[in-house]
NUKOL-14936 format. One line per field, with one value per residue (C-alpha): x, y, z; residue in one letter. Coordinates in pm, whole numbers. Each point is the difference from the previous one (the first is absolute). Layout:
! residues N
X	[X,...]
Y	[Y,...]
Z	[Z,...]
residuo	[A,...]
! end
This chain:
! residues 243
X	[11179,273,99,-135,233,309,239,371,120,10,-344,-107,145,-239,-327,8,-61,-274,-200,27,-197,-202,-108,-22,-213,-248,-62,-80,-226,-159,4,131,82,67,283,-180,-206,326,99,-281,42,330,78,203,88,-118,388,85,-267,98,343,-92,-201,256,268,-262,-98,330,-16,-318,-227,-184,-123,-197,-393,-298,-246,-290,-336,-355,-267,-23,291,48,172,417,244,-48,254,373,35,242,-55,201,170,-14,392,-179,-287,306,195,-277,-119,88,-247,137,-167,233,-153,-349,25,131,-239,-258,123,38,-427,-28,198,-111,-342,-239,129,-113,-324,209,209,-345,-68,284,6,-386,73,281,-153,-313,300,38,-347,-77,206,-76,-369,44,136,-276,-283,47,38,-324,-85,79,382,20,228,225,17,78,277,144,-12,198,269,90,63,212,-209,49,-386,-246,-347,-112,-305,-40,36,-285,-244,55,-148,184,335,326,180,376,287,315,182,-19,277,-111,-9,258,-205,-332,120,66,-326,-312,-160,127,-135,-281,-90,87,-240,-295,157,-63,-375,-96,169,-142,-354,-68,198,335,178,373,131,365,269,390,10,-103,222,-240,165,-269,-248,-366,-342,-275,-279,-346,-205,-262,-264,-246,-256,19,-169,175,80,335,54,-60,268,274,292,-49,314,-87,247]
Y	[11606,-144,-330,-270,-379,155,-258,12,183,-339,-7,314,-113,-223,122,-136,286,145,-302,15,331,-155,-234,184,276,-255,-106,385,18,-311,-101,-323,-223,-345,-136,-121,317,228,-236,17,386,42,-286,-157,-366,-63,-123,367,160,-228,105,392,-44,-184,288,271,-187,0,387,66,107,-283,-259,-359,-40,-177,149,176,-184,210,-120,-435,-145,-310,-326,-47,299,318,84,168,345,220,376,314,81,337,67,-123,290,191,-24,89,267,339,173,223,-293,197,342,-121,-186,316,196,-208,-61,388,2,-307,187,381,31,-238,-430,-226,187,281,-278,-149,371,10,-285,48,374,-143,-192,213,207,-244,-87,203,-182,-342,81,93,-278,-266,211,-16,-359,-225,-113,-385,151,244,-223,-32,344,73,-246,177,319,-157,-137,357,85,-285,-216,-307,-66,-244,-99,-352,-207,-119,-391,-203,67,306,240,318,118,-51,381,-102,254,-195,308,222,296,113,-340,99,287,-206,-242,241,186,-212,302,18,-347,125,271,-140,-253,305,146,-302,-53,363,-36,-343,95,-275,-120,-240,-235,21,-379,101,224,-16,265,-280,-283,-109,-63,211,290,-144,134,-153,111,-130,7,214,31,277,-317,-80,116,119,-359,61,324,-161,-256,192,19,-297,-265,-200,-251]
Z	[9712,127,-163,182,40,-82,-170,-43,-312,-222,14,-81,-329,-40,59,397,167,-255,23,355,-19,-261,229,321,-185,-155,388,129,-325,9,358,202,-310,-37,-189,-238,-36,-36,-269,-195,15,-53,-258,217,72,399,59,-84,213,289,-46,-14,287,210,-79,79,338,93,-25,217,-306,-40,282,-93,225,-42,-253,145,-82,29,-5,18,47,-257,125,54,45,-125,-254,118,-133,-25,132,43,361,129,-113,-362,15,111,-328,-209,228,-3,260,288,270,288,-61,-32,333,153,-130,104,343,44,-76,227,322,-88,-199,192,11,-215,-152,-123,-198,-117,-132,-170,-190,-75,-156,-189,-164,-48,-197,-257,-45,-313,-217,101,12,-349,-134,189,-122,-329,-8,-8,340,-49,-102,263,209,-249,-101,354,-2,-301,160,290,-221,-169,391,23,183,-238,37,-181,38,-37,71,318,107,37,286,-35,-230,-129,-67,115,-35,70,73,-74,114,280,1,350,172,295,71,-21,201,285,-88,-63,-74,-317,-155,202,-187,-356,60,51,-294,-185,161,-114,-403,-26,173,206,280,4,197,68,6,17,-34,-47,271,234,-164,-237,-370,-138,108,-89,24,-65,-254,46,-335,-35,-170,-123,-6,376,312,258,124,-152,173,343,-101,-163,222,167,54,-351,145]
residuo	[M,K,N,V,G,E,A,P,Q,E,E,L,A,T,G,E,R,S,T,R,N,R,V,A,R,S,I,L,V,H,G,P,S,T,V,T,A,L,A,G,R,L,G,L,T,Q,A,A,V,R,R,H,L,D,A,L,A,A,D,D,V,V,E,A,R,E,Q,R,V,Y,G,A,R,T,R,G,R,P,A,K,V,F,A,L,T,D,C,G,R,D,A,F,D,Q,S,Y,D,K,L,A,A,D,A,L,R,W,I,A,E,R,E,G,G,Q,Q,A,V,A,A,F,A,R,A,R,F,A,A,L,A,G,S,Y,R,K,A,V,E,A,A,P,P,H,Q,R,T,A,A,L,A,K,A,L,S,A,D,G,Y,A,A,T,A,R,S,A,P,P,P,Q,Q,G,E,Q,L,C,Q,H,H,C,P,V,A,H,V,A,G,E,F,P,Q,I,C,E,A,E,T,E,F,F,A,E,L,L,G,T,H,V,Q,R,L,A,T,I,A,H,G,D,G,V,C,T,T,F,V,P,Q,T,S,T,N,T,D,N,A,S,A,R,T,A,G,R,N,P,A]
! end
């Protein structure tokens, strides 16, 4: 990974560049973050965090934006958060984006258009199903979203699982990094196939709320609450937009 927030030589001795890398990596792993959250995670003062964020913003590594609110909005202005820019993600991403995009364009042009790209995306996730399914099925039903997040993190997606905010009933699967975000921005079939893949693994319809490929800070998938004690009503409502 190339270093982000390049600093003058005299700053290297003080660890400035290393700390800026830590700030950027914390945003990568945890998603768009407030100054307060970053200070707490990294053990820095808020003033120090703001200084590093200013330097990262000057290098087009991070940008400030309003915090996205899911569910009911509370009073007052949303908190300001800092998210990685495309340039910032590139600093962490060593994938062969151009080669992958060129290959998918070739498939689309020569092998049947966008439907061929969708078939390729589904086949790609089907090839990954074995190890993911093993991880998910080994977990108790109420821990399967977390098990999927752990498996995704092992493949570089920096994923977490958390309870969905009210009034939603379920969990949110959050992917704070997407190694193929640039390609998925051009070919949304990749995100669509991934969503279908999650639904198959978890045994329920899921709802994609946000994607990095389309400018959101985090790929967020809503996983509705399920119970062996409920009737078919939960199955009928699973997958509807919970917002």
